[in-house]
C-alpha positions in Angstrom: 7.2 3.8 31.3 7.0 4.4 27.5 5.9 1.7 25.1 8.7 0.2 23.0 8.6 -0.1 19.2 10.4 -3.2 17.9 12.2 -2.9 14.5 14.2 -5.6 12.8 16.9 -4.3 10.4 19.0 -6.0 7.9 21.8 -4.6 5.7 23.5 -5.9 2.6 27.1 -4.7 2.5 30.4 -5.1 0.7 32.5 -5.9 3.7 32.2 -7.5 7.1 34.0 -4.6 8.8 32.3 -2.3 11.2 32.5 0.5 8.6 31.3 -1.7 5.7 30.0 0.0 2.5 26.2 -0.4 2.5 24.3 -1.4 -0.7 20.8 -2.1 0.8 18.8 -1.4 3.9 15.7 -3.3 4.9 13.6 -3.0 8.0 10.2 -3.9 9.4 8.3 -3.1 12.6 6.9 -6.2 14.2 4.5 -7.3 16.8 0.7 -7.6 16.2 -1.2 -6.9 13.0 0.0 -4.1 10.8 3.6 -3.8 9.9 5.5 -0.9 8.4 8.3 -1.8 6.0 11.4 0.2 4.9 13.7 -0.6 2.0 16.3 1.3 0.1 19.0 0.2 -2.4 22.2 2.3 -2.0 24.7 3.3 -4.7 27.9 1.5 -3.9 29.9 4.5 -5.3 28.1 6.7 -2.7 29.0 4.4 0.2 32.6 4.1 -0.9 32.8 7.8 -1.5 32.0 8.4 2.1 35.0 6.3 3.1 33.1 3.1 3.9 35.0 -0.1 3.4 34.9 -2.5 0.5 36.4 -6.0 1.0 37.6 -7.9 -2.1 36.6 -11.2 -0.6 33.1 -10.0 0.0 32.9 -8.7 -3.6 33.9 -12.2 -4.8 31.3 -13.7 -2.5 28.6 -11.6 -4.1 29.7 -12.6 -7.6 29.1 -16.2 -6.7 25.5 -15.6 -5.7 22.6 -16.4 -8.1 21.9 -13.7 -10.6 18.5 -12.9 -9.3 20.0 -12.1 -5.9 22.7 -10.0 -7.5 20.1 -8.1 -9.6 17.9 -7.4 -6.6 20.7 -6.2 -4.3 22.5 -4.1 -6.9 19.3 -2.5 -8.3 21.2 0.6 -9.5 18.1 1.9 -11.3 16.3 2.4 -8.0 19.4 3.0 -5.8 19.9 6.3 -4.0 22.9 8.0 -2.4 23.9 6.9 1.1 22.8 10.2 2.7 19.3 10.1 1.2 19.0 6.4 2.3 20.0 7.2 5.9 17.8 10.3 6.0 14.9 8.3 4.7 15.5 5.6 7.3 15.6 8.2 10.1 12.3 9.7 8.9 10.7 6.3 8.9 12.1 5.4 12.4 10.9 8.7 13.9 7.5 8.1 12.3 7.0 4.7 14.1 8.4 5.9 17.4 10.6 8.4 19.0 14.3 7.6 19.6 13.9 6.5 23.2 11.1 4.1 22.3 13.0 2.2 19.5 14.3 -1.3 20.0 16.5 -2.0 16.9 17.0 -5.7 16.4 19.6 -7.3 14.2 21.0 -10.7 13.5 24.3 -10.6 15.4 25.5 -8.2 18.1 28.5 -6.9 16.1 27.1 -6.2 12.6 24.0 -4.5 11.2 23.4 -1.9 14.0 27.2 -1.2 14.3 27.6 -0.8 10.5 24.5 1.4 10.3 25.6 3.7 13.1 29.1 3.9 11.6 27.5 5.1 8.3 25.6 7.8 10.2 28.8 8.9 11.9 30.7 9.0 8.6 28.1 11.5 7.3 27.8 13.5 10.4 24.2 12.5 10.9 22.5 11.5 14.2 21.5 7.9 14.4 17.7 7.6 14.9 17.9 5.2 17.8 19.7 5.1 21.2 22.5 2.7 21.9 20.3 1.5 24.8 17.8 0.2 22.2 20.3 -2.2 20.5 18.9 -5.7 20.5 20.3 -9.1 19.1 18.0 -11.6 17.5 20.7 -14.1 17.1 21.1 -14.3 20.9 17.4 -15.1 21.3 17.2 -17.7 18.6 20.2 -19.5 20.0 18.1 -20.2 23.1 15.3 -21.8 21.1 16.9 -24.2 18.7 13.7 -26.3 18.6 11.8 -23.4 16.8 12.8 -23.4 13.2 12.8 -20.1 11.3 10.3 -19.5 8.5 11.5 -20.3 5.1 13.0 -17.2 3.4 12.5 -17.5 -0.4 14.6 -14.5 -1.0 17.8 -14.8 1.1 20.3 -11.9 1.1 17.7 -9.4 0.2 17.6 -7.0 3.0 13.8 -6.6 3.5 13.1 -10.3 3.1 15.8 -11.2 5.6 14.4 -8.6 8.1 10.9 -9.9 7.7 11.9 -13.6 8.1 14.0 -12.8 11.3 11.1 -10.8 12.8 8.6 -13.6 12.2 10.9 -16.1 13.8 11.4 -13.9 16.9 7.6 -13.5 17.2 7.3 -17.3 17.0 9.8 -17.7 19.8 8.1 -15.2 22.0 4.7 -16.7 21.4 5.9 -20.3 22.1 7.1 -19.0 25.5 3.8 -17.4 26.2 5.3 -14.0 26.2 3.1 -11.0 25.4 3.9 -9.7 21.9 5.2 -6.2 21.6 2.7 -3.4 21.0 1.3 -2.9 17.5 2.8 0.1 15.7 0.4 2.7 14.2 -0.4 2.0 10.6 1.9 4.0 8.3 2.0 4.5 4.5 4.8 6.4 2.9 5.9 7.1 -0.6 7.5 4.2 -2.5 10.6 3.7 -4.5 11.1 0.7 -6.6 9.9 -2.8 -6.1 11.4 -6.0 -4.6 9.7 -9.3 -4.4 6.3 -7.8 -4.1 7.3 -5.4 -1.3 7.2 -1.8 -2.2 10.7 -0.4 -2.3 9.9 2.6 0.0 8.0 2.7 3.3 4.6 1.1 3.7 2.2 -0.8 5.9 1.1 -4.3 5.2 -1.3 -6.6 7.1 0.6 -9.8 7.8 -0.4 -12.4 10.5 2.0 -13.5 13.1 3.5 -16.9 12.6 1.4 -19.3 14.6 3.8 -21.2 17.0 1.6 -24.2 16.5 2.8 -24.3 12.9 6.5 -24.0 13.9 8.3 -27.3 13.5 10.9 -28.6 15.8 14.3 -29.8 14.9 17.7 -28.3 13.9 17.8 -24.5 13.7 18.2 -23.0 10.3 20.9 -20.4 10.1 
């Protein structure tokens, strides 16, 4: 039996539809020790030009967010076309583990993975993970309401959201005495841009797991 590679992904989009226009992709491997991060800002015109959906209500929601969040998400100076972003994500996923080994986690069964796969389909590109590898972090966290998620100082930034969700899932696994997933091989790729101290491209970073002893109990943060 092959070893699985766990990846948490988060998207920022301009719609809640399954074919939403993507404006940012963030992802992290997780488990023990070294992590590999991925981040790309995507030109909205590129996503819309490929037929992906823009919802006016979502646009208005973004306009109500704090300016630093808007600036970080719509970082047009560092944004790339949708095709380049998806091809870069595929390269990164293949580097950390072959398709059949990838478990792609997201916060909600019906959103990030679905939207991401729809974007690959719209461009006629193969998705870099099998549908058998789709996993839902929200389902797991609902079973552990006493384990509070780490504080996310940069909400609605794709990479920050992915890292926070991954650390919370690790804390839940550890609190249950489950063996953590295997450590991915250290990777270091070229970068693009910068977001909150995380390189905007693909990279490895040593980050300790959240110690479950430090996790407080109480109401779950959303």
